[in-house]
N, CA, C and O atoms as CSV, one atom per row, in Angstrom:
chain,resi,resn,atom,element,x,y,z
A,1,MET,N,N,138.959,27.579,179.780
A,1,MET,CA,C,138.746,26.481,180.696
A,1,MET,C,C,137.305,26.640,181.304
A,1,MET,O,O,136.668,25.657,181.682
A,2,ASP,N,N,136.833,27.893,181.379
A,2,ASP,CA,C,135.433,28.088,181.910
A,2,ASP,C,C,134.397,27.631,181.029
A,2,ASP,O,O,133.281,27.307,181.434
A,3,GLU,N,N,134.800,27.599,179.677
A,3,GLU,CA,C,133.746,27.064,178.595
A,3,GLU,C,C,133.635,25.544,178.923
A,3,GLU,O,O,132.528,25.006,178.903
A,4,TRP,N,N,134.706,24.880,179.211
A,4,TRP,CA,C,134.622,23.476,179.493
A,4,TRP,C,C,133.818,23.030,180.754
A,4,TRP,O,O,133.101,22.030,180.789
A,5,VAL,N,N,134.015,23.845,181.721
A,5,VAL,CA,C,133.214,23.641,182.936
A,5,VAL,C,C,131.640,23.867,182.584
A,5,VAL,O,O,130.797,23.043,182.939
A,6,GLY,N,N,131.363,24.849,181.983
A,6,GLY,CA,C,129.897,25.031,181.587
A,6,GLY,C,C,129.479,23.827,180.616
A,6,GLY,O,O,128.358,23.337,180.753
A,7,LYS,N,N,130.207,23.422,179.803
A,7,LYS,CA,C,129.717,22.374,178.865
A,7,LYS,C,C,129.564,21.088,179.669
A,7,LYS,O,O,128.548,20.399,179.577
A,8,ILE,N,N,130.557,20.786,180.433
A,8,ILE,CA,C,130.493,19.506,181.344
A,8,ILE,C,C,129.335,19.587,182.254
A,8,ILE,O,O,128.710,18.564,182.535
A,9,PHE,N,N,128.982,20.834,182.774
A,9,PHE,CA,C,127.643,20.919,183.599
A,9,PHE,C,C,126.479,20.479,182.778
A,9,PHE,O,O,125.722,19.557,183.081
A,10,TRP,N,N,126.399,21.279,181.631
A,10,TRP,CA,C,125.163,20.887,180.863
A,10,TRP,C,C,125.065,19.463,180.249
A,10,TRP,O,O,124.003,18.868,180.069
A,11,ILE,N,N,126.302,18.988,179.951
A,11,ILE,CA,C,126.201,17.469,179.557
A,11,ILE,C,C,125.727,16.534,180.684
A,11,ILE,O,O,124.957,15.596,180.478
A,12,LEU,N,N,126.226,16.845,181.868
A,12,LEU,CA,C,125.742,16.100,183.055
A,12,LEU,C,C,124.303,16.293,183.326
A,12,LEU,O,O,123.594,15.337,183.641
A,13,PHE,N,N,123.824,17.556,183.208
A,13,PHE,CA,C,122.479,17.909,183.527
A,13,PHE,C,C,121.505,17.304,182.470
A,13,PHE,O,O,120.473,16.747,182.841
A,14,VAL,N,N,121.805,17.404,181.275
A,14,VAL,CA,C,120.933,16.673,180.227
A,14,VAL,C,C,121.089,15.284,180.263
A,14,VAL,O,O,120.105,14.599,179.982
A,15,GLY,N,N,122.167,14.731,180.564
A,15,GLY,CA,C,122.365,13.343,180.762
A,15,GLY,C,C,121.561,12.829,181.933
A,15,GLY,O,O,120.903,11.803,181.761
A,16,PHE,N,N,121.544,13.429,183.092
A,16,PHE,CA,C,120.542,12.948,184.177
A,16,PHE,C,C,119.213,13.085,183.876
A,16,PHE,O,O,118.391,12.287,184.327
A,17,GLY,N,N,118.858,14.128,183.067
A,17,GLY,CA,C,117.470,14.340,182.565
A,17,GLY,C,C,117.023,13.079,181.753
A,17,GLY,O,O,115.968,12.481,181.964
A,18,PHE,N,N,117.838,12.782,180.913
A,18,PHE,CA,C,117.391,11.624,179.994
A,18,PHE,C,C,117.403,10.192,180.750
A,18,PHE,O,O,116.642,9.274,180.445
A,19,PHE,N,N,118.405,10.127,181.812
A,19,PHE,CA,C,118.364,9.001,182.611
A,19,PHE,C,C,116.998,8.863,183.266
A,19,PHE,O,O,116.343,7.828,183.143
A,20,PHE,N,N,116.534,10.004,184.023
A,20,PHE,CA,C,115.304,9.966,184.723
A,20,PHE,C,C,114.143,9.820,183.793
A,20,PHE,O,O,113.141,9.239,184.210
A,21,LEU,N,N,114.175,10.300,182.549
A,21,LEU,CA,C,113.094,10.089,181.721
A,21,LEU,C,C,113.030,8.617,181.438
A,21,LEU,O,O,111.965,8.015,181.574
A,22,PHE,N,N,114.117,8.020,181.053
A,22,PHE,CA,C,114.137,6.543,180.783
A,22,PHE,C,C,113.482,5.848,181.976
A,22,PHE,O,O,112.616,4.996,181.774
A,23,ARG,N,N,113.853,6.170,183.172
A,23,ARG,CA,C,113.288,5.308,184.375
A,23,ARG,C,C,111.746,5.703,184.400
A,23,ARG,O,O,110.899,4.889,184.768
A,24,ILE,N,N,111.456,6.866,184.031
A,24,ILE,CA,C,109.852,7.230,184.059
A,24,ILE,C,C,109.178,6.226,183.177
A,24,ILE,O,O,108.202,5.579,183.556
A,25,ILE,N,N,109.758,6.103,181.911
A,25,ILE,CA,C,109.184,5.197,180.936
A,25,ILE,C,C,109.137,3.738,181.346
A,25,ILE,O,O,108.166,2.985,181.277
A,26,ARG,N,N,110.428,3.457,181.811
A,26,ARG,CA,C,110.542,1.966,182.181
A,26,ARG,C,C,109.783,1.542,183.347
A,26,ARG,O,O,109.353,0.389,183.316
A,27,TYR,N,N,109.555,2.207,184.300
A,27,TYR,CA,C,108.780,1.977,185.551
A,27,TYR,C,C,107.405,2.419,185.494
A,27,TYR,O,O,106.640,2.015,186.370
A,28,GLY,N,N,106.975,3.201,184.576
A,28,GLY,CA,C,105.582,3.669,184.348
A,28,GLY,C,C,105.077,4.716,185.150
A,28,GLY,O,O,103.900,4.741,185.511
A,29,GLY,N,N,105.925,5.601,185.456
A,29,GLY,CA,C,105.439,6.830,186.227
A,29,GLY,C,C,106.525,7.543,186.987
A,29,GLY,O,O,107.595,6.982,187.222
A,30,PHE,N,N,106.246,8.843,187.397
A,30,PHE,CA,C,107.221,9.553,188.178
A,30,PHE,C,C,107.619,8.815,189.605
A,30,PHE,O,O,108.783,8.624,189.959
A,31,LYS,N,N,106.484,8.448,190.336
A,31,LYS,CA,C,106.804,7.862,191.639
A,31,LYS,C,C,107.523,6.468,191.441
A,31,LYS,O,O,108.471,6.142,192.156
A,32,ALA,N,N,107.082,5.756,190.551
A,32,ALA,CA,C,107.684,4.467,190.247
A,32,ALA,C,C,109.201,4.659,190.017
A,32,ALA,O,O,110.026,3.887,190.505
A,33,ALA,N,N,109.551,5.782,189.211
A,33,ALA,CA,C,110.866,5.945,188.871
A,33,ALA,C,C,111.793,6.304,190.059
A,33,ALA,O,O,112.998,6.053,190.056
A,34,ILE,N,N,111.149,6.898,191.056
A,34,ILE,CA,C,111.804,7.327,192.239
A,34,ILE,C,C,112.037,6.194,193.061
A,34,ILE,O,O,113.096,6.081,193.679
A,35,PHE,N,N,110.994,5.215,193.128
A,35,PHE,CA,C,111.373,3.965,193.840
A,35,PHE,C,C,112.162,3.004,193.215
A,35,PHE,O,O,112.759,2.147,193.867
A,36,GLY,N,N,112.215,3.084,191.913
A,36,GLY,CA,C,113.057,2.145,191.063
A,36,GLY,C,C,112.392,0.853,190.887
A,36,GLY,O,O,113.075,-0.167,190.800
A,37,ALA,N,N,110.901,0.809,190.816
A,37,ALA,CA,C,110.255,-0.318,190.628
A,37,ALA,C,C,108.832,0.106,190.256
A,37,ALA,O,O,108.356,1.208,190.531
A,38,LYS,N,N,108.237,-0.821,189.639
A,38,LYS,CA,C,106.754,-0.470,189.173
A,38,LYS,C,C,105.786,-0.642,190.530
A,38,LYS,O,O,105.998,-1.507,191.380
A,39,ILE,N,N,104.786,0.238,190.588
A,39,ILE,CA,C,103.892,0.261,191.733
A,39,ILE,C,C,102.854,-0.676,191.325
A,39,ILE,O,O,102.100,-0.331,190.416
A,40,GLU,N,N,102.708,-1.881,191.908
A,40,GLU,CA,C,101.598,-2.770,191.578
A,40,GLU,C,C,100.276,-2.258,192.017
A,40,GLU,O,O,99.309,-2.325,191.257
A,41,ARG,N,N,100.184,-1.735,193.238
A,41,ARG,CA,C,99.038,-1.248,193.920
A,41,ARG,C,C,99.396,-0.365,195.065
A,41,ARG,O,O,100.505,-0.490,195.584
A,42,THR,N,N,98.515,0.544,195.513
A,42,THR,CA,C,98.598,1.206,196.641
A,42,THR,C,C,97.577,0.676,197.812
A,42,THR,O,O,96.365,0.580,197.621
A,43,LEU,N,N,98.057,0.428,198.733
A,43,LEU,CA,C,97.090,-0.312,199.846
A,43,LEU,C,C,96.493,0.727,200.579
A,43,LEU,O,O,95.386,0.477,201.056
A,44,GLY,N,N,97.039,1.968,200.798
A,44,GLY,CA,C,96.305,3.005,201.563
A,44,GLY,C,C,97.216,4.015,202.046
A,44,GLY,O,O,98.420,3.961,201.794
A,45,GLU,N,N,96.602,5.084,202.842
A,45,GLU,CA,C,97.395,6.178,203.376
A,45,GLU,C,C,97.054,6.496,204.677
A,45,GLU,O,O,95.953,6.099,205.060
A,46,VAL,N,N,97.736,7.112,205.431
A,46,VAL,CA,C,97.489,7.677,206.821
A,46,VAL,C,C,97.733,8.971,206.931
A,46,VAL,O,O,98.866,9.299,206.578
A,47,GLN,N,N,97.013,9.839,207.319
A,47,GLN,CA,C,97.217,11.302,207.480
A,47,GLN,C,C,97.682,11.485,208.970
A,47,GLN,O,O,96.990,11.159,209.934
A,48,ALA,N,N,98.905,12.031,209.044
A,48,ALA,CA,C,99.368,12.248,210.389
A,48,ALA,C,C,98.868,13.628,210.910
A,48,ALA,O,O,98.381,14.483,210.171
A,49,GLN,N,N,99.028,13.756,212.203
A,49,GLN,CA,C,98.532,15.126,212.781
A,49,GLN,C,C,99.407,16.323,212.305
A,49,GLN,O,O,100.627,16.176,212.223
A,50,SER,N,N,98.850,17.422,212.011
A,50,SER,CA,C,99.517,18.492,211.408
A,50,SER,C,C,100.393,19.121,212.550
A,50,SER,O,O,99.885,19.301,213.657
A,51,VAL,N,N,101.648,19.445,212.312
A,51,VAL,CA,C,102.487,20.068,213.204
A,51,VAL,C,C,103.193,21.328,212.536
A,51,VAL,O,O,103.853,21.219,211.503
A,52,ALA,N,N,103.009,22.489,213.182
A,52,ALA,CA,C,103.385,23.710,212.683
A,52,ALA,C,C,103.074,23.927,211.232
A,52,ALA,O,O,103.975,24.262,210.464
A,53,GLY,N,N,101.840,23.752,210.820
A,53,GLY,CA,C,101.277,24.140,209.620
A,53,GLY,C,C,101.715,23.087,208.534
A,53,GLY,O,O,101.445,23.294,207.351
A,54,VAL,N,N,102.412,21.919,208.948
A,54,VAL,CA,C,102.960,21.022,207.925
A,54,VAL,C,C,102.027,19.878,208.117
A,54,VAL,O,O,101.823,19.457,209.256
A,55,SER,N,N,101.385,19.291,206.974
A,55,SER,CA,C,100.647,18.079,207.030
A,55,SER,C,C,101.584,17.054,206.332
A,55,SER,O,O,102.324,17.291,205.377
A,56,THR,N,N,101.402,15.751,207.049
A,56,THR,CA,C,102.193,14.652,206.565
A,56,THR,C,C,101.247,13.442,206.436
A,56,THR,O,O,100.419,13.093,207.277
A,57,THR,N,N,101.506,12.843,205.218
A,57,THR,CA,C,100.763,11.662,204.874
A,57,THR,C,C,101.799,10.519,204.629
A,57,THR,O,O,102.866,10.758,204.063
A,58,VAL,N,N,101.477,9.336,205.046
A,58,VAL,CA,C,102.250,8.090,204.783
A,58,VAL,C,C,101.366,7.230,203.867
A,58,VAL,O,O,100.264,6.823,204.235
A,59,LYS,N,N,101.889,6.970,202.660
A,59,LYS,CA,C,101.183,5.921,201.806
A,59,LYS,C,C,101.965,4.706,201.629
A,59,LYS,O,O,103.196,4.739,201.653
A,60,VAL,N,N,101.311,3.653,201.457
A,60,VAL,CA,C,101.968,2.227,201.411
A,60,VAL,C,C,101.652,1.757,200.119
A,60,VAL,O,O,100.502,1.712,199.680
A,61,HIS,N,N,102.791,1.361,199.430
A,61,HIS,CA,C,102.529,0.762,197.945
A,61,HIS,C,C,103.315,-0.754,198.016
A,61,HIS,O,O,104.283,-1.018,198.730
A,62,VAL,N,N,102.689,-1.579,197.167
A,62,VAL,CA,C,103.276,-2.867,196.784
A,62,VAL,C,C,104.092,-2.695,195.611
A,62,VAL,O,O,103.544,-2.377,194.555
A,63,LEU,N,N,105.377,-2.874,195.671
A,63,LEU,CA,C,106.146,-2.699,194.534
A,63,LEU,C,C,106.473,-4.088,193.885
A,63,LEU,O,O,106.532,-5.138,194.526
A,64,SER,N,N,106.677,-3.967,192.543
A,64,SER,CA,C,107.040,-5.097,191.800
A,64,SER,C,C,108.471,-5.490,191.884
A,64,SER,O,O,109.281,-4.566,191.967
A,65,SER,N,N,108.872,-6.596,191.877
A,65,SER,CA,C,110.326,-6.921,192.227
A,65,SER,C,C,110.720,-8.094,191.216
A,65,SER,O,O,109.932,-8.968,190.853
A,66,GLU,N,N,111.914,-7.999,190.856
A,66,GLU,CA,C,112.516,-8.994,189.982
A,66,GLU,C,C,112.702,-10.248,190.708
A,66,GLU,O,O,112.683,-11.305,190.077
A,67,SER,N,N,112.877,-10.237,191.951
A,67,SER,CA,C,113.111,-11.463,192.698
A,67,SER,C,C,111.739,-11.938,193.237
A,67,SER,O,O,110.793,-11.158,193.133
A,68,LYS,N,N,111.548,-13.172,193.813
A,68,LYS,CA,C,110.278,-13.573,194.359
A,68,LYS,C,C,109.937,-12.973,195.546
A,68,LYS,O,O,108.787,-13.136,195.953
A,69,ASP,N,N,110.841,-12.198,196.289
A,69,ASP,CA,C,110.411,-11.545,197.612
A,69,ASP,C,C,109.671,-10.259,197.167
A,69,ASP,O,O,109.963,-9.619,196.157
A,70,ARG,N,N,108.718,-9.965,198.001
A,70,ARG,CA,C,107.892,-8.702,197.863
A,70,ARG,C,C,108.698,-7.631,198.261
A,70,ARG,O,O,109.565,-7.829,199.112
A,71,THR,N,N,108.537,-6.533,197.771
A,71,THR,CA,C,108.989,-5.236,198.125
A,71,THR,C,C,107.965,-4.237,198.499
A,71,THR,O,O,106.946,-4.161,197.813
A,72,VAL,N,N,108.142,-3.436,199.555
A,72,VAL,CA,C,107.177,-2.517,199.966
A,72,VAL,C,C,107.739,-1.154,199.954
A,72,VAL,O,O,108.858,-0.865,200.378
A,73,GLY,N,N,106.819,-0.272,199.399
A,73,GLY,CA,C,107.293,1.129,199.151
A,73,GLY,C,C,106.516,2.016,200.101
A,73,GLY,O,O,105.286,1.988,200.056
A,74,ILE,N,N,107.232,2.905,201.070
A,74,ILE,CA,C,106.495,3.759,201.888
A,74,ILE,C,C,106.846,5.187,201.365
A,74,ILE,O,O,108.001,5.603,201.277
A,75,GLU,N,N,105.816,5.838,201.052
A,75,GLU,CA,C,106.020,7.232,200.608
A,75,GLU,C,C,105.526,8.219,201.704
A,75,GLU,O,O,104.404,8.157,202.207
A,76,LEU,N,N,106.496,9.151,202.028
A,76,LEU,CA,C,106.302,10.207,203.024
A,76,LEU,C,C,106.046,11.536,202.293
A,76,LEU,O,O,106.906,12.022,201.558
A,77,VAL,N,N,104.904,12.091,202.495
A,77,VAL,CA,C,104.685,13.283,201.823
A,77,VAL,C,C,104.353,14.374,202.915
A,77,VAL,O,O,103.445,14.254,203.738
A,78,ALA,N,N,105.138,15.367,202.823
A,78,ALA,CA,C,105.074,16.643,203.673
A,78,ALA,C,C,104.762,17.889,202.978
A,78,ALA,O,O,105.559,18.350,202.162
A,79,LYS,N,N,103.521,18.535,203.280
A,79,LYS,CA,C,103.108,19.671,202.577
A,79,LYS,C,C,102.907,20.848,203.524
A,79,LYS,O,O,102.362,20.679,204.615
A,80,SER,N,N,103.306,21.945,203.151
A,80,SER,CA,C,103.035,23.165,203.783
A,80,SER,C,C,102.547,24.276,202.758
A,80,SER,O,O,102.287,23.988,201.590
A,81,ILE,N,N,102.452,25.406,203.203
A,81,ILE,CA,C,101.916,26.551,202.300
A,81,ILE,C,C,102.985,26.761,201.224
A,81,ILE,O,O,102.572,26.940,200.078
A,82,ALA,N,N,104.303,26.762,201.443
A,82,ALA,CA,C,105.284,27.019,200.491
A,82,ALA,C,C,106.092,25.789,200.048
A,82,ALA,O,O,107.105,25.977,199.373
A,83,SER,N,N,105.711,24.527,200.384
A,83,SER,CA,C,106.537,23.599,200.153
A,83,SER,C,C,105.890,22.267,199.826
A,83,SER,O,O,104.705,22.151,200.142
A,84,TYR,N,N,106.536,21.175,199.199
A,84,TYR,CA,C,106.083,19.940,198.936
A,84,TYR,C,C,107.221,19.001,198.994
A,84,TYR,O,O,108.141,19.233,198.209
A,85,GLN,N,N,107.324,18.020,199.752
A,85,GLN,CA,C,108.423,17.141,199.839
A,85,GLN,C,C,108.010,15.674,199.899
A,85,GLN,O,O,107.210,15.269,200.742
A,86,MET,N,N,108.533,14.949,199.052
A,86,MET,CA,C,108.190,13.386,198.989
A,86,MET,C,C,109.442,12.638,199.316
A,86,MET,O,O,110.486,12.975,198.758
A,87,MET,N,N,109.430,11.661,200.163
A,87,MET,CA,C,110.569,10.878,200.349
A,87,MET,C,C,110.090,9.459,200.248
A,87,MET,O,O,109.172,9.029,200.946
A,88,PRO,N,N,110.732,8.752,199.367
A,88,PRO,CA,C,110.496,7.248,199.215
A,88,PRO,C,C,111.351,6.362,200.037
A,88,PRO,O,O,112.539,6.620,200.227
A,89,ILE,N,N,110.749,5.307,200.534
A,89,ILE,CA,C,111.448,4.479,201.250
A,89,ILE,C,C,111.049,2.986,200.748
A,89,ILE,O,O,109.888,2.592,200.639
A,90,LYS,N,N,112.056,2.328,200.502
A,90,LYS,CA,C,111.970,0.978,199.836
A,90,LYS,C,C,112.323,-0.044,200.891
A,90,LYS,O,O,113.422,0.019,201.441
A,91,LEU,N,N,111.435,-0.998,201.206
A,91,LEU,CA,C,111.732,-2.035,202.280
A,91,LEU,C,C,111.575,-3.484,201.646
A,91,LEU,O,O,110.780,-3.681,200.726
A,92,THR,N,N,112.283,-4.374,202.123
A,92,THR,CA,C,111.984,-5.917,201.834
A,92,THR,C,C,110.786,-6.209,202.759
A,92,THR,O,O,110.476,-5.525,203.735
A,93,SER,N,N,110.199,-7.239,202.355
A,93,SER,CA,C,109.087,-7.829,203.194
A,93,SER,C,C,109.366,-8.071,204.680
A,93,SER,O,O,108.564,-7.846,205.587
A,94,LEU,N,N,110.658,-8.581,204.820
A,94,LEU,CA,C,111.109,-8.760,206.262
A,94,LEU,C,C,111.160,-7.409,206.990
A,94,LEU,O,O,110.653,-7.260,208.102
A,95,ASP,N,N,111.792,-6.429,206.318
A,95,ASP,CA,C,111.881,-5.239,207.087
A,95,ASP,C,C,110.545,-4.540,207.288
A,95,ASP,O,O,110.332,-3.888,208.311
A,96,ALA,N,N,109.595,-4.678,206.268
A,96,ALA,CA,C,108.320,-4.114,206.556
A,96,ALA,C,C,107.596,-4.761,207.677
A,96,ALA,O,O,106.869,-4.137,208.451
A,97,GLN,N,N,107.834,-6.105,207.737
A,97,GLN,CA,C,107.214,-6.872,208.973
A,97,GLN,C,C,107.751,-6.280,210.234
A,97,GLN,O,O,106.946,-6.017,211.128
A,98,ARG,N,N,109.011,-6.044,210.403
A,98,ARG,CA,C,109.697,-5.581,211.539
A,98,ARG,C,C,109.229,-4.145,211.760
A,98,ARG,O,O,109.075,-3.748,212.915
A,99,LEU,N,N,109.010,-3.397,210.790
A,99,LEU,CA,C,108.435,-1.930,211.133
A,99,LEU,C,C,107.100,-2.002,211.589
A,99,LEU,O,O,106.729,-1.221,212.465
A,100,ALA,N,N,106.168,-3.014,211.008
A,100,ALA,CA,C,104.843,-3.133,211.588
A,100,ALA,C,C,104.914,-3.733,213.040
A,100,ALA,O,O,104.095,-3.364,213.882
A,101,SER,N,N,105.725,-4.502,213.289
A,101,SER,CA,C,105.804,-4.969,214.624
A,101,SER,C,C,106.259,-3.928,215.632
A,101,SER,O,O,105.768,-3.924,216.761
A,102,LEU,N,N,107.132,-3.092,215.283
A,102,LEU,CA,C,107.623,-1.809,216.084
A,102,LEU,C,C,106.441,-0.889,216.141
A,102,LEU,O,O,106.172,-0.381,217.229
A,103,LEU,N,N,105.724,-0.626,215.117
A,103,LEU,CA,C,104.600,0.433,215.158
A,103,LEU,C,C,103.471,-0.324,216.103
A,103,LEU,O,O,102.868,0.428,216.868
A,104,GLN,N,N,103.134,-1.650,216.136
A,104,GLN,CA,C,102.193,-2.199,216.959
A,104,GLN,C,C,102.677,-2.132,218.412
A,104,GLN,O,O,101.871,-1.864,219.303
A,105,SER,N,N,103.969,-2.367,218.678
A,105,SER,CA,C,104.529,-2.291,219.985
A,105,SER,C,C,104.277,-0.889,220.612
A,105,SER,O,O,103.774,-0.709,221.721
A,106,ALA,N,N,104.718,0.139,219.701
A,106,ALA,CA,C,104.541,1.550,220.206
A,106,ALA,C,C,103.181,1.948,220.402
A,106,ALA,O,O,102.893,2.726,221.312
A,107,ALA,N,N,102.282,1.459,219.591
A,107,ALA,CA,C,100.807,1.817,219.715
A,107,ALA,C,C,100.053,1.051,220.703
A,107,ALA,O,O,98.921,1.441,220.989
A,108,ALA,N,N,100.593,-0.110,221.326
A,108,ALA,CA,C,99.998,-0.818,222.441
A,108,ALA,C,C,99.907,-0.034,223.695
A,108,ALA,O,O,100.748,0.794,224.043
A,109,PRO,N,N,98.776,-0.361,224.390
A,109,PRO,CA,C,98.556,0.436,225.723
A,109,PRO,C,C,99.569,0.016,226.766
A,109,PRO,O,O,99.555,0.532,227.884
């Protein structure tokens, strides 16, 4: 019984590896595979203030989409001495406009 559990684990592990490798090849890179879409271009990035030794960067990408609607990718990167964390956020153009409006409202005097 323990043999089967080990075999199933390795089959799932290798299967996931092949699936992710397929996505990397299909979308043209590691980040694009995580977003699930090709990155057409990166518009820029904003460095946030460092808090407790953790630096955070927000990057904005234009993603390709099968539909005619634009898709925006926001990449949050947090780095410290012993860690690196990347979190992708995929937004429709309408959601991106709402986020931009909220940020403008928050930044207004």
